[in-house]
C-alpha positions in Angstrom: 0.0 0.0 0.0 1.3 3.4 -0.9 2.1 5.8 2.0 -0.6 8.2 1.0 -3.2 5.4 0.8 -2.2 4.0 4.1 -2.5 7.4 5.8 -6.0 7.9 4.3 -7.1 4.4 5.5 -5.9 5.2 9.0 -7.7 8.5 9.0 -11.0 6.8 7.9 -10.6 4.1 10.5 -10.1 6.8 13.2 -13.2 8.6 12.1 -15.5 5.5 12.2 -16.1 5.4 16.0 -17.6 8.9 15.8 -20.4 7.6 13.6 -20.8 4.0 14.8 -21.3 3.9 18.6 -22.4 0.6 20.1 -25.8 0.8 21.8 -24.3 -0.4 25.1 -21.9 2.5 25.0 -24.5 5.2 24.1 -24.5 8.1 26.4 -27.9 9.4 27.7 -29.0 12.6 26.0 -29.7 15.8 28.0 -33.5 15.7 28.6 -36.3 18.2 29.2 -40.0 17.9 29.7 -42.4 20.7 28.4 -46.1 20.7 29.2 -48.6 23.5 28.6 -52.3 23.8 28.1 -54.4 25.0 25.2 -56.8 26.6 27.7 -55.9 30.3 28.0 -55.2 31.2 31.6 -54.3 34.0 33.9 -52.8 34.5 37.4 -51.0 31.5 38.8 -51.8 29.3 35.7 -50.3 31.8 33.3 -47.3 32.4 35.6 -46.6 28.6 35.8 -46.8 28.3 32.0 -44.5 31.3 31.5 -42.0 29.7 33.9 -42.1 26.5 31.9 -41.3 28.4 28.7 -38.4 30.2 30.4 -37.1 27.0 31.8 -37.0 25.4 28.4 -35.3 28.4 26.9 -32.6 28.1 29.6 -32.2 24.4 28.8 -31.8 25.3 25.1 -29.2 28.0 26.0 -27.2 25.5 27.9 -27.3 22.8 25.2 -27.3 25.0 22.0 -26.4 22.9 19.0 -26.6 19.5 20.9 -28.8 16.5 20.5 -31.3 16.5 23.4 -34.3 14.4 24.4 -37.6 16.3 24.6 -40.9 15.2 26.1 -43.4 17.8 24.8 -47.1 17.8 25.6 -49.8 20.4 24.9 -53.1 19.6 26.4 -56.1 20.2 24.1 -59.2 21.9 25.3 -61.5 19.5 23.3 -61.6 15.8 23.1 -60.8 15.8 19.4 -57.6 17.7 19.9 -58.8 21.3 19.3 -56.7 24.1 20.7 -58.3 27.5 21.3 -54.8 29.1 21.4 -54.0 28.1 17.9 -54.5 31.5 16.2 -54.8 30.0 12.8 -58.2 28.5 13.8 -61.0 31.0 12.9 -62.6 31.4 16.3 -63.6 34.5 18.3 -62.1 35.3 21.7 -59.1 32.8 21.3 -57.1 34.8 23.8 -58.6 35.7 27.1 -58.5 39.4 28.0 -57.0 38.4 31.4 -53.8 37.2 29.8 -52.8 40.9 29.4 -49.2 41.9 28.6 -47.9 38.4 29.5 -50.1 36.6 27.1 -49.1 33.2 25.6 -50.2 32.5 22.1 -49.7 29.7 19.5 -48.9 30.4 15.9 -49.8 34.1 16.2 -47.0 34.9 13.7 -49.2 33.5 10.9 -52.0 35.9 11.4 -50.6 39.1 13.0 -49.7 41.7 10.4 -46.0 42.7 10.1 -44.8 39.5 11.8 -42.8 36.7 10.3 -42.7 33.1 11.6 -39.4 31.8 12.8 -40.3 28.6 10.8 -43.7 28.6 9.0 -43.8 24.8 9.1 -43.4 24.5 12.9 -45.5 25.3 15.9 -44.5 28.7 17.4 -45.4 29.4 21.0 -44.9 33.1 22.1 -44.9 34.5 25.6 -44.8 38.3 25.6 -43.1 40.0 28.6 -41.8 40.5 31.2 -39.9 42.7 30.6 -42.3 44.8 28.5 -42.1 44.1 24.7 -39.7 41.2 25.2 -40.8 38.0 23.4 -39.9 34.5 24.5 -40.6 31.8 21.9 -40.5 28.0 21.7 -40.6 26.5 18.2 -41.6 22.8 18.0 -42.2 20.4 15.1 -45.8 19.9 14.1 -46.6 16.5 15.4 -48.0 15.4 12.1 -44.7 16.3 10.4 -42.5 14.0 12.4 -41.1 11.3 10.2 -43.1 8.1 10.5 -39.9 6.1 9.7 -38.3 7.2 13.0 -39.3 5.9 16.4 -40.9 8.9 18.1 -43.3 8.0 20.8 -46.8 9.6 20.6 -49.4 9.5 23.4 -52.6 10.7 25.0 -55.1 10.8 22.2 -56.9 14.1 22.1 -53.9 16.3 23.0 -53.1 19.0 20.5 -49.4 18.0 20.5 -47.8 15.1 22.3 -44.5 13.4 21.5 -41.2 12.3 22.9 -37.9 11.8 21.2 -34.5 13.2 20.1 -34.0 16.7 18.6 -31.2 19.1 17.8 -31.9 22.3 19.8 -30.9 25.8 18.7 -31.0 28.9 20.9 -31.1 32.4 19.6 -31.2 35.7 21.4 -31.3 39.4 20.3 -32.7 42.8 21.2 -36.2 42.1 22.5 -36.4 38.4 21.9 -35.1 34.9 22.7 -36.2 31.7 21.1 -35.4 28.0 21.0 -36.2 25.7 18.1 -36.1 21.8 18.1 -35.3 19.9 14.9 -35.4 16.3 13.9 -31.8 14.8 13.7 -30.8 13.1 10.5 -31.7 9.4 10.4 -28.0 8.7 9.6 -26.9 9.9 13.0 -27.2 6.4 14.6 -25.5 7.3 17.8 -28.2 9.9 18.6 -31.0 7.3 18.0 -29.1 4.7 20.1 -28.9 7.1 23.0 -32.6 8.0 22.6 -33.6 4.4 22.7 -32.0 4.1 26.2 -34.0 7.0 27.6 -37.0 6.6 30.0 -40.3 6.1 28.1 -42.0 9.2 29.5 -40.8 12.3 31.4 -44.1 14.1 31.9 -45.9 11.1 33.3 -47.5 8.0 31.9 -50.5 8.1 29.7 
């Protein structure tokens, strides 16, 4: 074997363990659970939901660019999975007046003039304030868009959104905003899927 060919073979052999990790050696992924309701709330309920959004943003800040394991559940306010906070749905009084300056809305970017969605094909959850005019956003995959060829776990029929599995998280922050988006890892990244397979079946509670 020529010296150049031998060096190339050694380099390829050294790179292989990065992409082929035995399941027994797979490291657990950083994990987070996120639960919120489609029922507009105020007072303690709204404060609790706002804290959940901020906690997930802090998790995304810590693990920006990494593979993580997310258990996301959004409780519908109708048995068929209807969500009155989904602003795309043509319904009056979707946001309760009591939500005030710290309102939480879903997909408002699709209907409010002058706004652009972070990703128009994903679910955008916005919490406005505090501080005043500061927007905190969580951007999640639409449950229906998750690849059926990958082993995401779905649950609790009737919820507006409910799944569990691995994602690549991205955190962004600028003047007046902070947001985190969660993206499906490439199916070829076997080490991520092996790590996900070893995770607990549910973080937010069993069905």
